[in-house]
C-alpha positions in Angstrom: -0.3 0.0 0.0 1.2 3.4 -0.3 2.0 5.3 2.8 -1.1 7.5 4.3 1.0 8.9 7.0 4.4 10.6 7.6 6.9 10.0 10.6 8.2 12.4 13.1 12.0 13.7 12.3 13.3 12.6 15.9 16.7 13.8 15.1 15.7 17.5 15.4 14.2 16.9 19.0 16.1 13.7 20.2 17.5 15.3 23.6 15.0 17.8 24.0 13.0 15.6 26.7 14.0 14.8 30.1 13.2 11.1 30.4 12.4 8.3 33.0 10.0 5.3 33.3 5.8 4.8 32.6 3.0 7.4 33.7 -0.6 6.6 34.8 -3.4 9.6 35.3 -6.4 8.3 37.1 -8.5 10.5 34.9 -7.3 8.8 31.8 -7.7 5.1 33.0 -10.7 5.0 31.2 -9.5 5.9 28.0 -6.7 3.0 28.3 -9.4 0.5 30.0 -9.8 -1.1 26.5 -6.0 -1.6 25.6 -3.2 -3.0 27.2 -0.6 -0.1 27.0 -0.8 1.4 29.2 9.7 17.1 29.3 8.0 18.1 29.4 10.0 19.4 26.2 9.0 18.7 22.9 6.5 19.9 20.0 3.1 20.4 18.9 0.5 22.9 17.4 -2.3 25.0 15.9 -4.4 28.6 15.8 -5.5 29.3 18.9 -9.3 29.3 19.2 -9.6 31.6 22.3 -12.5 33.7 21.3 -14.4 31.1 19.5 -15.0 28.6 22.0 -19.0 28.7 22.7 -18.8 29.5 26.1 -16.6 32.4 25.5 -18.4 33.7 22.5 -19.7 37.3 23.2 -21.1 38.5 20.4 -24.5 36.8 20.6 -24.5 37.1 24.1 -25.7 33.7 25.9 -28.1 31.1 24.9 -31.7 32.2 26.0 -32.6 28.6 26.6 -30.5 28.1 29.2 -29.9 29.4 32.5 -26.2 30.8 33.2 -24.8 32.4 36.2 -23.7 36.0 36.3 -22.1 36.9 33.0 -18.8 39.1 32.6 -19.9 42.7 31.9 -17.9 42.8 28.3 -16.1 40.6 26.3 -12.9 41.6 27.4 -14.0 40.2 30.9 -14.0 36.9 29.1 -10.2 36.5 28.9 -9.3 38.5 32.0 -6.2 37.2 33.8 -7.2 36.2 37.4 -5.8 37.7 40.7 -7.1 35.5 43.3 -6.1 31.6 43.6 -9.8 30.7 43.6 -10.5 32.1 40.1 -7.1 30.8 38.7 -6.8 27.3 37.1 -5.7 24.4 39.5 -5.7 20.9 40.0 -5.4 18.3 37.0 -5.2 19.5 33.2 -4.5 18.0 29.9 -2.5 19.7 27.0 -2.9 18.9 23.4 0.3 20.2 21.6 0.5 20.2 18.2 3.1 21.3 15.2 2.1 23.9 12.5 5.1 25.1 11.2 8.9 24.7 11.1 11.6 27.0 9.8 13.6 26.0 7.6 10.8 23.9 6.4 11.9 20.3 5.4 10.7 18.9 2.3 8.9 16.1 4.0 7.1 18.3 6.7 3.2 17.9 7.4 1.8 19.8 10.2 -0.1 17.9 12.9 2.5 15.9 14.7 1.1 15.8 18.3 1.8 15.6 21.9 -0.2 15.2 25.1 0.7 16.3 28.3 -0.5 15.8 31.8 -0.2 18.7 34.1 -1.3 19.5 37.7 -1.3 23.3 38.2 -0.7 25.0 41.2 -1.3 28.8 41.4 0.5 31.5 43.5 -1.5 34.8 43.4 -0.8 38.3 44.7 -2.7 41.6 43.5 -0.9 41.8 40.5 -1.8 38.0 39.1 -1.3 34.5 39.3 1.8 32.8 38.5 1.4 29.0 37.5 3.5 26.2 38.2 2.7 23.0 35.9 4.1 20.0 37.3 3.7 16.2 35.9 0.2 14.7 36.5 1.6 11.4 35.9 3.0 8.5 38.1 5.8 9.6 39.9 5.4 13.0 38.1 5.7 12.2 34.8 4.4 14.3 31.7 3.4 11.8 29.2 0.3 9.7 28.9 0.4 5.9 29.7 2.8 3.5 27.7 4.9 6.1 26.4 8.8 7.1 27.1 8.6 8.5 30.6 9.2 12.4 30.8 10.0 14.1 34.0 11.3 17.2 35.1 11.2 20.4 36.9 7.5 22.0 36.8 7.1 24.4 34.1 6.9 28.1 35.4 4.5 30.8 34.0 4.5 33.8 34.8 1.3 36.3 34.5 1.1 38.8 32.0 -1.2 41.2 31.0 -3.0 38.9 28.7 -1.7 35.6 28.9 0.8 33.5 31.0 4.3 33.3 29.7 7.2 31.4 30.4 10.7 30.5 28.5 13.5 28.2 29.2 16.9 27.2 27.9 17.9 23.7 28.2 21.1 21.8 28.5 22.8 21.9 25.1 22.7 18.3 23.7 24.3 15.9 20.9 23.3 16.4 17.4 23.7 12.6 16.6 24.1 9.6 18.6 27.7 9.3 17.9 28.1 13.2 18.5 26.7 13.6 21.9 28.2 16.4 23.5 27.1 19.8 24.1 26.5 20.7 20.7 23.0 21.9 20.2 21.4 24.9 22.3 17.6 24.7 22.7 15.3 27.7 23.9 11.5 27.4 24.2 9.1 30.2 24.6 5.5 29.5 25.7 2.3 31.9 26.3 -1.2 30.5 27.1 -4.1 32.5 27.7 -7.4 31.9 29.6 -10.8 31.1 28.2 -13.8 31.7 30.4 -17.2 30.3 30.3 -20.3 32.5 30.6 -20.3 32.4 34.2 -16.6 33.7 34.1 -14.9 30.3 35.3 -11.9 29.4 33.2 -12.6 26.3 30.8 -9.6 26.1 28.8 -5.9 27.7 28.3 -4.7 28.0 24.6 -1.4 29.4 23.3 1.7 28.6 21.5 5.0 27.0 22.1 8.2 28.1 20.0 11.3 26.2 20.1 14.5 27.2 18.9 17.6 25.4 18.4 21.0 26.5 17.4 24.3 24.6 17.0 27.1 25.7 19.5 30.4 26.7 18.7 31.5 23.4 20.1 28.9 21.6 17.7 30.5 23.2 14.7 34.1 22.2 15.9 33.0 18.8 16.1 31.6 18.5 12.8 27.6 18.7 13.6 25.9 18.7 10.1 22.5 20.5 11.4 20.6 23.7 10.4 19.5 26.2 13.1 15.5 25.5 13.4 12.4 27.0 14.6 9.6 25.0 15.3 6.3 26.3 16.4 3.2 24.5 17.9 -0.4 25.3 19.2 -1.6 24.3 22.5 -5.2 23.7 23.7 -5.4 23.0 27.7 -8.7 21.4 29.4 -9.4 20.5 32.9 -9.3 16.8 33.1 -12.8 16.5 34.7 -14.3 18.0 31.2 -13.3 14.5 29.8 -16.2 12.6 31.7 -18.8 15.3 30.6 -21.4 13.9 28.5 -21.2 13.7 24.7 -23.1 16.5 23.4 -21.4 17.9 20.0 -21.7 18.3 16.4 -18.8 17.7 14.0 -18.3 18.2 10.4 -14.7 18.2 9.2 -11.5 16.8 7.5 -9.4 15.3 10.5 -5.9 14.0 10.5 -4.8 11.3 12.9 -1.6 11.8 15.1 -0.3 8.5 16.3 2.0 7.7 19.4 2.5 4.2 19.6 2.4 2.3 22.8 2.9 -1.4 21.3 3.8 -2.8 18.2 4.8 -6.2 16.6 5.9 -7.3 13.1 6.0 -3.8 11.7 9.2 -2.9 9.8 8.4 1.2 9.5 10.2 2.6 12.5 6.8 5.2 12.8 4.9 2.1 13.8 7.1 0.5 16.4 7.4 1.3 19.9 7.3 5.2 20.9 7.2 6.2 16.9 5.0 9.2 15.8 2.8 9.9 12.9 0.6 12.2 11.5 -2.1 11.3 8.4 -1.1 12.9 5.3 -3.4 15.3 4.3 -4.8 13.6 1.1 -5.9 10.9 3.2 -7.8 12.9 5.9 -10.7 11.4 7.6 -14.4 12.8 6.9 -16.0 13.0 9.8 -19.7 14.1 9.8 -22.5 13.9 12.1 -23.4 14.8 15.9 -23.9 13.4 19.3 -26.8 14.2 21.7 -27.0 12.7 25.3 -24.7 10.0 24.6 -26.4 9.1 21.4 -24.5 9.4 18.4 -24.9 9.5 14.5 -21.6 10.2 13.4 -20.3 8.9 9.6 -16.5 8.5 9.2 -14.8 7.8 6.0 -11.0 6.5 6.3 -9.3 6.6 2.9 -6.8 3.4 2.2 -4.9 3.8 -0.7 -4.8 3.1 -3.6 -8.6 2.9 -4.1 -10.2 1.8 -0.8 -12.2 4.0 1.9 -13.7 2.3 5.0 -17.1 3.7 5.9 -17.7 3.3 9.4 -19.2 5.2 12.2 -18.5 6.9 15.5 -20.6 5.4 18.0 -21.0 5.7 22.0 -19.8 2.9 24.6 -21.9 2.4 27.5 -19.5 4.4 29.7 -19.9 7.6 27.1 -16.8 7.0 25.4 -16.4 6.8 21.9 -15.8 3.8 19.3 -14.5 3.8 15.4 -14.7 0.1 14.3 -12.1 -0.3 11.5 -12.7 -3.6 10.4 -11.6 -4.3 6.9 -9.2 -5.7 4.5 -6.0 -4.1 3.1 -3.5 -4.7 0.7 0.3 -5.0 1.2 3.8 -3.5 0.0 7.3 -4.7 0.1 8.9 -2.9 3.1 12.3 -2.8 1.3 11.2 -1.4 -2.1 8.1 0.2 -1.0 6.4 -1.6 -4.3 2.8 -2.6 -3.9 2.5 -6.3 -3.8 -1.3 -6.5 -3.4 -3.7 -3.4 -3.7 -6.1 -5.2 -1.4 -7.1 -8.5 0.1 -3.7 -9.2 1.9 -4.9 -8.5 5.1 -8.1 -8.8 7.6 -8.0 -5.8 9.7 -10.0 -5.9 12.9 -10.2 -3.3 15.9 -9.8 0.4 15.6 -10.6 3.4 17.9 -11.6 1.6 21.1 -12.1 4.4 23.5 -12.1 8.2 22.5 -13.4 11.4 24.4 -13.9 14.9 22.3 -11.3 16.9 24.0 -12.2 20.4 22.4 -15.6 21.5 21.5 -15.5 24.8 19.7 -18.9 26.5 19.3 -20.5 23.3 19.8 -18.3 21.7 17.0 -16.2 19.1 18.1 -12.5 19.9 16.4 -9.8 17.8 18.7 -10.7 13.7 19.9 -8.2 11.9 22.3 -8.4 8.1 22.2 -6.8 4.8 22.0 -6.3 2.8 18.8 -5.7 -1.1 18.6 -5.6 -2.7 15.4 -4.7 -6.3 14.1 -3.7 -6.9 10.8 -4.0 -10.9 10.1 -2.6 -12.1 6.6 -5.3 -13.8 4.4 -4.6 -16.8 2.2 -3.4 -14.5 -0.5 -1.4 -12.6 1.9 0.6 -15.5 2.9 1.6 -16.4 -0.7 4.0 -13.4 -0.3 6.8 -13.3 2.2 6.2 -9.3 2.9 2.4 -9.8 3.6 2.6 -13.3 5.4 3.1 -12.2 9.3 0.4 -10.7 11.5 0.9 -7.3 12.7 -0.4 -5.8 15.9 -0.4 -1.8 16.6 -1.5 -0.1 19.7 -1.1 3.5 20.7 -2.8 7.2 21.7 -4.6 8.6 18.7 -5.2 12.3 18.5 -7.7 13.3 15.8 -7.3 17.2 14.8 -9.7 19.3 12.2 -7.2 20.4 9.6 -8.6 23.8 9.9 -6.8 23.8 13.1 -3.3 23.2 11.5 -2.7 26.7 9.9 0.2 28.5 11.4 -0.2 31.9 12.9 
């Protein structure tokens, strides 16, 4: 088969993360229940939808069919920075961070590579504002999702500004390759997160940007590091973990790419589908997702292209526990991993599984634009597949899947 995804270039970021062992966040156990898998520094992005979140929309006023608490007096209050700990964000939050741009732009660059981070937020306030400390909210203080390579470190510190929390950090220089593993690349990141409030004035999300800049040090140039200075930009959306348990009530109508972080893999030759591999769907193979969910009842169609000539037509349905399922049962072709030539266009594998548990993570003006869930898929060779060595081994893939509306992947 032709490739439908592109992989993450680990060389650009290999030493930015501060690593240790596995993480487990109680609020995400529901997502992982159907799977066996279980620094924060590192990249992801998209345009910050701060004023388009329905709860923060000011132009039309509150929905007259519902009762709301006291509403801020004007639109500017909806994004006002807090000065009191009772008003500041705190507790467990989940952040999706996805890449939208890089400079210089690599020929194979595709926006959408995604990381998910788990934070517990602690606010320290005075009359001038509330500074935030974002510590890892996983097991042993890790930042990452269950089943992925652990990332730990000191809390991320964000200072209160006039309209956003801002922070920056210089990491210790790292190597440019496995062989050239000295203090050869310096890295600097800047972050800005703005609050989004609902009609009652409560902060319901943080949105913003992260920018990574790397530069070869003098020692790196002397050692022969052959790397360009780079800038990678990401957009971020952070929501309280309790929102993942809310009822399914949204509409969806868009083209989505899937960003996958692999937690378990067997018999895949491509590194992007091996343990800790990262990939994102190529835009021309984006999933079409249309429909709505209301009161945990869903009528959502999903079309998933499979090259060269096939599309899986399936549905997004609701589990009894209020999470979502997307069955991807189908057949598939096979290509030779050495030559990339198509061996069978279809009928080489029987595919079972798909998205086993998923929740909408971001609902913008009633429209779901980011989903977070678990993918689990088995590819079993058919009689036809068994006739060729490249297609004769059962494959298994499991990981964290983030579906992102393509409209969010525009650099700003």
